[in-house]
N, C-alpha and C positions, 0 to 999 in steps of 0.2 A: 275293652269294656264296652258294652252295648246298652242300649235303652234310650229312653227319652233324654235328649240333651247331650248324648255321647256319640262320638263318631268312631267308627272302626278305622284304625290307622294300621296299614299293612306294612309288614317288614320290608317289602321291596321299595318302600318310599323313604326309608331311613336315609337321612342326609340330603334329601331333596328339599330345598328350601321353600319352593312354592308349588302347590298343587291346586287343583280346582275341586271344590265341594259342590256337588249337584244335589238339589232336592227335587224329587219328582213327585208331584201331588196326584194321587190316583183316587178319584172320587168313587164311592161304592154304590151310588144310586144309578142303576142301569135301566130305569123305567120299567121294571118288572121282567126284564130279559134274563137277569141272573139274580140269585139271592145275594144279600150283602156278604154272606159267608163265601159264596162262590166267587164273587168279585174280589174279595180279600185274598182268597187262595190263588186266584189268577195273578194278582199283583205280586204277591210274595213269591210265587213260582217263577215269574219273569225276572224278578230281582236275582234269584238264585241262578237262573239260566244265563243272564247277561253279566252278572258280577259274582261268580262263585268264590272269588278270592276274598270277598268281604263286602258287606253293606249293612246299613242299619235300617230297621223298620220302626216307624213311629205311628201309632194309632192316634188319629186326631179328628177334630170336627171342623169342617170347612163351613163358612157362613158368608152369605151375601144377601143383598136387598133385591127382591124381585117384585116390582110394582108396589112398594110399600109394605111388603110382607117379608119378614126375616126367614130365610131358608137355611136350614142346617143339614149338612150331608156328612155322614161318616166318611173318613178319608184315610188312606194309607199314604204316608210320606216315606219314600225310599231315599235314603241318603247314601251317596257313594263318593269316595275320594278317588279321582282319576284324572288323567290327562286326555282320556278318550271321550271327547264331547259327542262324537257321532254315535258311539255305543249308548250313551245316556239318552240321546234323542231317539235312537232306534227302540229302546225299551219303552219310552213314553209313547211313541207311535204305535207300537204293538199293543200296549195296554189300551190306548184310545180305541183301537179296532175291536179287540177282544172284550173290553169292558163296556162297549157301547157308549162311549163318552163323546160329547161335543168338543171337548178340549181337555188337554192334560197340561198343567203348568209345570215349567222347569225353571228353577232359579240356579244361578251359578255365581260363585264367589271364589276368589283366590284366598288360599289359606297357607300358613306355614305349618308343616306337620313333621313330627319326629317321635320316635319312642323315647321314653325316659327310663 
């Protein structure tokens, strides 16, 4: 099952009690270098390249305060369940370069995963 709030759990993880869930936050504002559609296509393409066995894409709105002004940026969150932290970091680094980003945030948490 995929979509907002759902995680793709892969068959190869059955019976593995603890895995890591990575969220990779890919901002779509490239300061005019790419359209938002091109940036989203880049993020989604990298997710497929790095994790073809499964991932979840969540369309979101990132927000922060910039000098007293609320800034909102369309964001793609790539969720992946894996033990390969370096691969997740490589995806983030590649998007940072190709998506003209100052930074790409990654979160990591241990989760128990299994098929029912």
